[in-house]
N, C-alpha and C positions, 0 to 999 in steps of 0.2 A: 504494500500500500504506500510505502514511503518512497518507492523508486520513481524514476521519471516515467516509466512505462509499466503501470500495474497490470496484473492479469485481467483479462476480460472473461468473466465467468460464463457468459452466454456462448461465446464462440469456442472457448477452450474446453468446455465440458462436453461438447457434442450434443447439447440439449436440442438444438435445431434439427440435427440428424434423426433424433428419436421420432420426430413428427413427420419428417420428409421421407424416411426410408424404413417405415414400419418397424421401429425398434422394439416396441412393446410386444408385437406379435411374434417376433423372432425369439423373445425370451420366454414366453408362456409355454409351460409344459416341458421345458428343457432343464438339464442339470448343468447349468453354466456356472463357472466359478465366480464370475462377477455379479451374479444375481444376488448373492448373499450380502455383499458389501455395497450394493447399489444405493440403499437409503443413507448409508454413511457418507457417500460421495457428496450428497447435497449439503450435509452438515460441514464437512471438511472444506469444501469449496466456498460455501455460502457464509460461513461464520465470520471470516474477516470483513466481508462486505456489510453484514448485519451489524457487527460490533462497531465498525467505523460510522455507520449511519446513526446508531444510538448515541455514540459519543458526540457526533456533529450536532444532532438534535439537542442534546443536553447543553452543549456550549452555546448554541443559538438561543435557547430559552434563557440561559443565564445572562447572556449579553443583552437580550431584550429586556429582562427584568432590571438589569443595571442601568440601561439607558432610560427606561421609563421612570426609575427611581430618581435619577439625576435630573430629569426634566421637572419633577414635582417640586424640587427645592427652589 
């Protein structure tokens, strides 16, 4: 997240290919190794983005309260 080129979770996880190339249909009824950890992929890839969004929202709210408080004086 701090690099000049952060990862793009939409393009790098292959989520678009799941919808374009029948990804769910190819997994159903199969004994694939990646099927077990597939739900974890969402957490591992998405967590940094979710965490940075929460931190950014908290900082924006704090800044808004501080600005509103300074204008009342």
